[in-house]
VOGU-3710 file (C-alpha; in Angstrom, 3 decimals, decimal comma):
1> mylktifnss> 211,234/97,399/92,147  210,789/93,951/93,556  209,044/92,987/96,767  209,776/89,653/98,407  208,541/88,042/101,669  211,346/86,380/103,523  210,407/83,468/105,657  212,867/82,777/108,512  212,243/79,277/109,831  214,533/79,740/112,945
11> lvmfillyss> 212,684/82,916/113,950  209,254/81,186/113,559  210,461/78,370/115,660  211,623/80,810/118,313  208,307/82,554/118,309  206,433/79,272/118,712  208,601/78,107/121,602  208,309/81,539/123,187  204,507/81,462/122,798  204,285/77,981/124,248
21> crkeefkrei> 206,456/78,918/127,305  204,397/82,005/127,939  200,958/80,332/127,492  199,990/80,487/131,049  201,000/84,138/131,318  199,265/85,544/128,207  195,676/84,763/127,455  195,850/86,667/124,050  198,827/87,311/121,868  199,624/90,292/119,666
31> niqtdsiidi> 199,123/89,550/115,912  200,595/91,917/113,323  201,105/91,664/109,533  203,356/93,508/107,102  201,384/94,327/104,073  203,105/96,347/101,357  205,647/98,864/100,292  204,733/101,606/97,716  205,938/104,946/96,319  209,613/103,874/96,251
41> ntnritayst> 211,882/106,895/95,490  215,587/107,584/95,874  215,345/108,320/99,552  211,870/107,447/100,756  209,151/104,846/100,666  205,676/104,310/102,147  205,012/101,118/104,103  201,550/99,670/105,196  200,863/97,055/107,884  197,934/95,698/109,811
51> iidlgsgies> 197,336/95,153/113,536  195,105/92,069/113,585  194,915/91,556/117,398  195,935/93,935/120,208  196,628/90,919/122,429  196,826/91,896/126,131  197,840/95,462/125,081  200,395/97,190/122,772  202,627/99,946/124,128  204,493/100,631/120,921
61> yghcwdtnsn> 204,203/99,795/117,216  205,571/100,853/113,773  208,184/99,590/111,299  211,872/98,670/111,512  214,362/98,440/108,605  217,918/97,684/107,889  220,208/96,687/105,058  220,541/93,283/106,732  217,827/90,664/106,857  215,409/90,448/109,746
71> pqinnssndl> 215,693/94,032/111,076  214,788/94,662/114,682  213,719/97,747/116,578  217,300/98,395/117,748  218,166/98,967/114,011  216,283/101,785/112,309  212,732/102,073/113,386  209,798/104,494/113,912  207,580/104,423/116,945  203,919/105,343/116,402
81> gkpieigvyg> 203,093/105,060/120,107  200,171/103,142/121,617  197,408/102,034/119,091  193,769/102,686/119,921  192,284/99,870/117,835  193,178/97,226/115,342  193,461/97,983/111,624  195,793/99,207/108,870  198,419/101,796/109,576  201,005/103,349/107,278
91> tiindlkpat> 204,329/105,316/107,634  206,477/107,270/105,324  210,198/106,385/105,769  212,676/109,098/104,707  216,467/109,552/104,577  217,137/106,325/102,884  220,341/105,797/100,719  219,801/105,803/96,947  220,296/102,544/94,991  220,217/100,541/98,163
101> kyflrsyasn> 218,476/97,285/99,155  216,613/97,382/102,420  214,682/94,848/104,488  211,586/95,961/106,428  209,231/94,431/109,031  206,262/95,699/111,030  206,383/95,384/114,849  204,405/95,706/117,987  205,482/95,419/121,619  204,506/95,717/125,228
111> qnqivygeql> 206,468/95,072/128,500  206,456/91,308/127,968  207,092/90,745/124,259  207,988/92,083/120,818  206,154/90,648/117,762  207,353/91,137/114,268  205,342/90,853/111,005  206,548/89,225/107,823  209,704/90,628/106,217  209,554/92,444/102,915
121> yfetdalgsp> 212,475/94,037/100,944  212,825/96,917/98,485  215,490/98,861/96,532  215,646/102,698/96,455  216,017/104,444/93,096  219,496/105,389/91,989  220,559/109,051/91,802  220,044/110,549/88,439  216,588/109,377/87,909  213,884/112,006/87,344
131> nlrtgevrei> 211,858/113,039/90,346  208,097/113,749/89,964  204,864/113,757/91,930  201,451/112,445/90,815  199,096/115,328/91,336  195,396/115,805/91,567  192,321/114,986/89,453  190,943/118,235/87,931  188,073/116,668/86,088  186,490/113,209/85,679
141> dtnyaiisse> 183,683/111,821/83,605  182,316/108,492/82,501  185,228/107,666/80,174  188,018/110,148/80,853  189,912/112,050/83,611  192,145/115,034/83,524  195,100/114,938/85,924  197,742/117,523/86,872  201,117/116,172/88,020  204,527/117,768/88,748
151> linfgdglds> 207,975/117,149/87,350  210,328/118,168/90,148  213,738/117,663/88,373  215,195/115,925/85,367  217,755/113,890/87,337  221,303/114,812/88,316  223,240/116,415/85,558  220,399/116,276/82,997  218,396/119,129/81,461  215,399/117,276/79,989
161> iiqhghcwsl> 213,429/114,046/80,035  212,786/111,870/76,996  209,231/110,931/77,712  206,542/111,483/80,435  202,889/111,041/81,120  200,688/108,762/83,199  200,064/104,995/83,319  196,926/103,289/84,780  195,326/99,985/85,429  192,489/98,298/87,337
171> kenptihdlk> 195,236/96,675/89,551  197,626/98,486/91,910  201,139/99,728/90,939  200,545/100,274/87,200  203,597/100,619/84,988  204,256/101,781/81,437  203,518/98,209/80,402  199,901/98,855/81,272  197,708/101,643/79,696  199,640/104,880/79,422
181> selgrrteig> 199,698/108,401/77,870  202,800/109,774/76,152  203,344/113,523/76,356  206,830/113,428/74,801  210,030/115,231/75,537  210,055/117,925/78,200  212,694/120,600/78,812  210,956/122,470/81,732  210,270/121,265/85,225  206,848/122,089/86,798
191> yfidsiigls> 203,309/120,991/86,364  201,890/119,116/83,384  198,257/118,286/82,527  197,255/114,958/80,971  194,025/113,330/79,805  193,407/109,714/80,677  190,957/108,297/78,176  189,116/105,011/77,491  187,759/104,576/81,084  184,765/102,445/81,811
201> pglkyyvksy> 181,887/104,106/83,785  181,865/103,283/87,476  185,205/101,473/87,560  188,078/102,227/89,848  191,553/102,767/88,425  195,043/103,148/89,917  197,170/105,804/88,354  200,878/106,878/88,505  202,800/109,647/86,765  206,025/108,647/85,078
211> aineigityg> 209,144/110,262/83,573  211,944/108,607/81,513  215,476/110,167/81,124  218,772/108,710/79,806  219,375/106,820/83,073  215,939/105,189/83,414  212,304/105,515/84,419  210,881/106,961/87,633  207,223/106,752/88,857  205,312/109,236/90,960
221> eqiqikasdk> 202,983/108,242/93,872  199,970/106,088/93,128  196,499/107,671/93,197  193,082/106,120/92,808  190,275/107,416/90,661  186,777/106,289/89,710  185,074/106,992/86,374  181,744/108,638/86,785  178,689/106,395/86,647  176,076/108,760/85,324
231> faeitlskin> 173,393/106,294/86,219  169,762/107,255/86,089  168,514/108,852/89,306  165,726/106,823/90,975  163,861/106,913/94,246  161,467/104,375/95,732  158,884/107,054/96,727  156,741/104,943/99,080  155,073/101,661/99,846  151,404/102,458/99,289
241> sftdnsinys> 150,078/99,420/101,067  150,900/95,852/101,915  149,061/92,704/102,950  150,022/89,195/104,080  151,113/88,378/100,460  151,484/91,615/98,435  153,196/94,971/98,355  151,929/98,035/96,350  154,739/100,509/95,591  155,479/103,827/93,818
251> anivanggfd> 158,806/104,839/92,305  160,136/107,818/90,329  163,016/108,232/87,898  163,902/111,920/88,139  166,860/111,964/85,618  168,072/109,525/83,024  171,840/110,251/83,559  172,285/111,476/79,926  171,256/108,037/78,463  167,809/106,526/77,689
261> vtsrgicwst> 166,443/104,395/80,483  165,839/101,047/78,754  164,394/99,246/81,695  162,911/100,040/85,065  161,024/98,260/87,725  161,229/96,790/91,297  163,362/94,086/92,860  163,044/92,394/96,214  164,523/89,706/98,414  164,496/88,404/102,018
271> epqptiidnr> 168,126/89,558/102,148  169,244/93,267/102,178  170,259/95,198/99,062  168,280/93,122/96,465  169,356/93,330/92,829  167,795/92,477/89,458  169,204/88,952/89,854  166,834/88,412/92,647  163,052/88,748/92,322  162,026/91,593/90,001
281> iingngigvf> 159,183/93,133/88,120  159,898/95,260/84,967  157,654/98,325/84,657  158,550/99,468/81,144  161,130/102,196/80,373  161,681/105,975/80,438  161,683/108,528/83,227  158,782/109,524/85,469  156,583/107,878/88,158  155,640/104,258/87,899
291> ngtitglskv> 153,570/101,996/90,197  153,038/98,281/90,707  152,175/95,439/92,942  154,453/92,559/94,190  152,387/89,446/94,717  152,972/85,876/95,878  154,790/86,835/98,992  154,828/84,823/102,281  152,964/86,126/105,313  154,944/87,481/108,353
301> ttyyvrafat> 158,153/87,680/106,400  160,739/90,528/106,219  161,317/91,760/102,703  163,831/94,328/101,327  162,567/96,312/98,294  164,430/98,589/95,863  163,431/100,241/92,563  165,930/100,071/89,707  166,631/101,828/86,430  168,991/100,738/83,642
311> nfsgtnysnq> 170,796/102,967/81,117  173,948/102,746/79,113  176,099/103,109/82,273  174,376/100,191/83,896  171,717/99,625/86,570  171,264/102,010/89,404  169,114/101,319/92,499  166,947/103,421/94,738  166,826/103,726/98,487  165,900/100,404/100,217
321> ielktlptlp> 162,680/99,941/102,159  162,375/97,154/104,702  158,970/95,821/105,711  157,390/92,755/107,203  154,268/91,422/105,499  151,157/91,088/107,488  149,801/87,915/109,056  146,376/86,648/107,931  143,441/87,487/110,115  143,178/85,290/113,194
331> iiitqeitni> 140,425/82,707/113,420  138,629/82,459/116,728  135,529/80,708/118,081  133,487/81,961/121,009  133,599/79,218/123,654  130,406/77,644/124,937  129,148/79,429/128,062  129,153/77,327/131,197  128,986/77,797/135,005  126,076/80,353/134,698
341> dtngarlggv> 125,039/81,651/138,113  123,131/84,715/139,382  125,987/87,180/138,692  128,385/85,604/136,238  129,452/82,729/133,909  132,524/81,095/132,422  133,470/82,753/129,232  136,289/82,081/126,737  137,534/81,667/123,199  139,314/79,094/121,108
351> iiddggeeli> 142,173/80,271/118,838  141,942/78,224/115,721  144,722/80,166/113,852  146,718/83,210/115,076  147,404/84,291/111,451  151,161/83,512/111,567  152,376/85,621/114,502  151,653/86,451/118,133  148,424/88,264/118,817  148,290/91,906/119,841
361> ekgiywsvss> 145,157/91,353/121,943  142,436/88,777/122,614  139,373/88,640/124,851  135,712/89,087/125,038  133,246/91,829/123,919  130,032/91,777/126,026  126,919/93,808/126,269  123,141/93,617/127,036  122,625/94,579/123,346  122,591/91,919/120,677
371> nptdkdnvin> 125,759/92,964/118,826  128,636/93,607/121,293  131,698/95,510/119,934  134,785/97,121/121,196  132,751/100,209/121,916  130,872/98,206/124,627  132,496/96,260/127,418  135,883/94,580/126,767  137,634/91,862/128,756  141,316/91,552/127,728
381> agkessnfsf> 142,735/88,033/128,028  146,413/88,722/126,983  148,495/88,301/123,797  149,348/84,611/123,662  148,135/82,629/120,748  146,337/80,118/122,979  142,808/79,329/124,017  141,548/81,214/127,063  138,715/80,699/129,659  137,805/82,578/132,815
391> qfsdlhestq> 134,958/82,922/135,276  133,524/86,440/134,863  131,334/87,908/137,565  129,848/91,358/138,299  126,756/90,789/136,173  123,141/91,274/137,197  120,750/88,524/137,937  117,944/87,478/135,519  119,566/89,482/132,730  120,373/88,408/129,189
401> yfirafatnr> 123,923/89,107/128,036  125,513/88,815/124,572  129,150/88,046/124,170  131,653/87,358/121,411  135,333/86,415/121,509  137,814/88,554/119,611  141,469/88,263/118,555  143,649/91,027/117,040  146,916/90,883/115,150  148,637/93,303/112,718
411> agtslgeivs> 146,136/92,323/110,001  143,144/93,393/112,090  140,564/91,968/114,443  138,530/88,837/113,946  135,309/88,054/115,897  133,789/84,845/117,023  130,070/84,182/116,815  127,682/86,020/119,103  126,555/83,836/122,071  124,029/84,909/124,679
421> fvtystnpst> 122,963/83,738/128,071  120,676/84,744/130,993  122,055/84,866/134,537  119,891/83,027/137,064  117,503/84,672/139,412  118,028/84,676/143,145  114,548/83,225/143,134  115,423/79,800/141,599  111,793/78,966/140,628  111,406/81,505/137,757
431> vfdingnqyn> 113,026/82,192/134,423  112,515/84,766/131,789  112,439/84,525/127,940  113,803/87,052/125,511  110,382/88,847/125,472  110,462/89,230/129,238  107,749/86,563/129,870  108,265/85,006/133,247  107,903/81,177/133,733  107,722/79,186/136,879
441> yraigeqfwm> 109,746/75,968/136,935  110,394/73,242/139,424  112,468/70,144/140,016  110,918/66,821/139,052  113,366/64,196/139,976  116,733/65,300/138,762  115,232/67,445/135,948  114,046/71,047/136,061  110,895/71,621/133,956  109,002/74,755/133,109
451> venlkttkfn> 105,466/74,358/134,490  104,027/76,673/131,890  103,801/76,470/128,083  106,253/78,670/126,118  104,885/81,898/124,622  107,923/83,750/123,251  107,692/85,400/119,817  111,477/85,776/119,451  114,401/83,428/119,323  116,834/83,805/122,175
461> dgsdiplitn> 119,268/85,712/119,893  116,604/88,417/119,613  115,505/87,616/116,086  111,827/87,370/115,357  109,892/84,102/114,824  107,420/84,575/111,948  103,737/84,738/112,971  101,686/82,737/110,352  97,847/83,036/110,540  96,933/81,526/107,112
471> nsewnnlstp> 96,284/77,734/107,253  97,474/77,023/103,752  100,676/78,933/104,223  101,213/77,229/107,617  100,902/73,739/106,166  103,436/74,334/103,385  106,227/75,712/105,619  109,551/74,119/106,181  110,886/77,054/108,186  110,237/78,221/111,789
481> aycwakndea> 106,848/79,793/112,638  104,472/80,203/115,455  100,712/81,098/115,988  98,095/81,450/118,742  95,342/78,901/119,109  92,491/79,871/116,688  94,567/82,969/115,871  93,271/84,590/119,054  96,097/85,746/121,144  93,907/87,661/123,660
491> tyknpygaly> 92,017/84,479/124,616  94,715/81,754/124,362  98,119/83,235/125,008  97,457/82,877/128,761  97,574/80,265/129,972  97,935/78,011/126,951  100,950/79,667/125,376  101,809/79,641/121,679  101,853/76,832/119,132  105,138/76,259/117,225
501> nwytvkseki> 106,067/74,034/114,267  109,022/71,616/114,724  111,299/73,796/112,536  111,292/76,272/115,340  112,426/73,504/117,746  115,184/72,524/115,260  116,668/76,049/115,468  117,790/75,275/119,074  117,127/78,910/119,912  113,511/78,792/121,061
511> cplgwhvpsd> 113,978/78,311/124,763  115,573/80,895/127,147  119,352/80,655/127,340  120,309/77,848/129,653  117,201/75,863/128,684  116,266/73,646/125,697  113,431/71,623/124,208  113,484/68,174/125,792  114,591/65,167/123,786  112,466/62,019/123,461
521> eewkiltyyv> 114,820/60,373/126,078  114,271/63,222/128,557  110,443/62,811/128,165  110,917/59,182/128,926  112,940/59,938/132,141  110,013/62,260/133,263  107,435/59,634/132,471  109,240/57,000/134,372  109,719/59,279/137,386  106,031/60,209/137,633
531> ggtsvaggnl> 104,841/56,606/137,586  105,164/55,261/134,047  103,182/55,547/130,837  99,884/54,287/132,281  99,440/56,883/134,939  101,814/59,705/133,800  98,973/61,557/131,970  96,906/61,997/135,077  99,951/62,849/137,293  101,050/65,665/134,865
541> keigfshwes> 97,659/67,299/134,050  96,322/70,265/135,779  93,403/69,311/138,092  89,850/70,619/137,632  87,795/71,828/134,718  88,927/75,466/134,381  90,950/74,582/131,288  90,219/70,832/130,738  86,878/69,412/129,643  85,272/66,783/131,862
551> pnegasddyg> 86,050/64,168/132,932  89,801/65,127/132,955  90,458/61,515/133,761  92,985/60,740/136,524  94,172/64,377/136,867  96,131/64,820/140,069  99,051/67,086/139,070  101,079/65,394/141,901  104,312/66,930/140,579  103,186/70,444/139,700
561> faglpggfrg> 103,764/69,988/135,961  100,278/71,641/135,278  99,870/70,246/131,725  97,217/72,166/129,743  95,136/71,268/126,600  96,536/73,749/124,101  95,385/71,585/121,091  97,403/71,576/117,887  97,338/73,184/114,399  97,399/71,285/111,174
571> ssffdvevhg> 95,058/72,237/108,309  93,086/74,071/110,985  93,064/74,303/114,827  92,086/71,138/116,741  91,528/69,841/120,294  91,889/73,098/122,220  90,716/72,424/125,884  90,607/68,712/125,058  94,101/67,542/124,303  97,619/68,868/125,049
581> ywwsstlset> 100,496/68,163/122,634  104,200/68,902/123,289  107,175/68,601/120,969  110,379/66,652/121,659  113,619/67,683/119,837  113,961/64,099/118,471  113,174/63,258/114,845  111,384/59,875/114,405  112,349/57,252/111,920  109,405/58,352/109,723
591> egrswirels> 110,371/61,038/107,382  108,933/64,551/108,207  107,705/63,503/111,696  109,098/63,896/115,148  108,296/62,345/118,542  105,711/64,157/120,738  103,783/63,625/123,978  100,010/63,879/124,242  97,760/64,306/127,389  93,987/63,796/126,919
601> yhleliqilk> 90,826/64,825/128,851  89,514/61,249/128,885  92,743/59,265/129,521  94,939/58,781/132,508  97,988/57,529/130,398  100,518/59,631/128,400  100,590/58,870/124,717  103,869/58,817/122,695  103,146/59,753/119,105  104,768/60,915/115,876
611> hpnshglsir> 103,471/64,159/114,475  104,202/65,993/111,112  106,893/68,649/111,589  104,589/71,246/109,996  102,061/70,962/112,822  101,819/73,501/115,540  102,253/72,200/119,121  103,014/73,492/122,621  106,564/73,594/123,949  107,788/72,948/127,537
621> cird> 111,489/73,722/128,157  113,808/71,857/130,377  116,977/73,298/132,044  120,317/72,474/130,568
//
């Protein structure tokens, strides 16, 4: 039979004009399409059409047909009622005349319009042709199928058929000019069984029964079959672990499908349903469990992963697993502590890198112990990948606290360095070191100076400063150390304090938090304020002879500095009760020496000298 689409230009022009005139009334128009006519017999056919757009609503739809061109619903038609949704619909049209040419169109209508699809035509079979029905598939495998069909009659006036069987093709509406079977002459009506051979695994075929008599050939209805795949059976058991750039997997081939598994592995992509033409790793052959690791992935990226197995039938794929790779760990710095007062300080963190995605959490761990963690006190500062800073209160006065910033994403938690500070006392003239030693301090000009020599044995982070008593070992050091004058703590700790080498000063952790060793410039500011170099020595020395030898020239201690003669240590101990020496934090231009200040029992001036960094001198701290 022949199908032909009839294009009627006058009808199209009418539809266009009608549509234009009704533009204001209809916002959407019905759109329907006549698709195909199949299973043509002597008195019936099957027609398929598609509703593409319901428009503003469809009250009735179906097909109309007539022996004249451009049939309308007032000719022969069927009414399928009101459609629920768009899509394909089909109808069987009966009671047609044999050997007759018909024209057919799809239609859809509502109260305002009738819309017709394209016109097709067909010709019914003539009387006398055999009548048969394509039956059901009884068995199917990778390369054959067994089908049972029914011969209903031989054709009017005939008592046999010359030939019968089935024809099949990868395309619709196969004929005997495609692949076919030939079962020969038949003199009985009823069911016949046929084997369709030479199929390819996994492919879909269209099949029709056929019968030939003296008048001609007749085809049964078309059915569709699919040859069995018999692929290997495979599962992607699990994703064992994944990082920012890798995925570790396990897969299992539980059956080979009757053929050897020649290749197996994993494939992946950033698009769903990856295949072996995407990224892949081959993990050998055969059945059973296999494992592997995908590397070189991008962080914070969604990947789709499937295992595969290939045998004679082709390549089969497992279930798909979707996952998003991790970010890298964030990078965070604990912000410098500022605005310290008696019960709080300004804390914060600097996010250098969020690892590639928004943080889950960020903030501060804090404690009075030297290693704060999430098991201590936690201040949450939100999720944004931005720096943060806040004034935190509710602390105790004169207390040392340890803090560190933290940032968490899916990869884990990163920590900034530990920073500590001491809240101020409500009595502003005292400060404590890490050992708990209390020091008086006072304002001299715009500076705040301790008025006692330092005597701590620990850095302000809680770590110990090595105590070195041997002179030879002391002289050869290039690392921090302290000692007591003449190695006699009981006599000299109070009031002279300890002696420290300059490497201890260099650590920047020797003074209490919020304090530091004065620079050479800060010593100059003090000297100028108390009268200048020529008289500063007398004005800064403790008066009397309790700790200074006579004559303690010019001593007035007008500013309460209370300078004491702690001496110094070099190859031995020198000048205790005679001279006082204090470090600055400033290196001199002479290698291995730094600037110091000296007060002497017999001089009123203050001396500015350069001492070897290995020497042991006193330290006075100045507030930040």
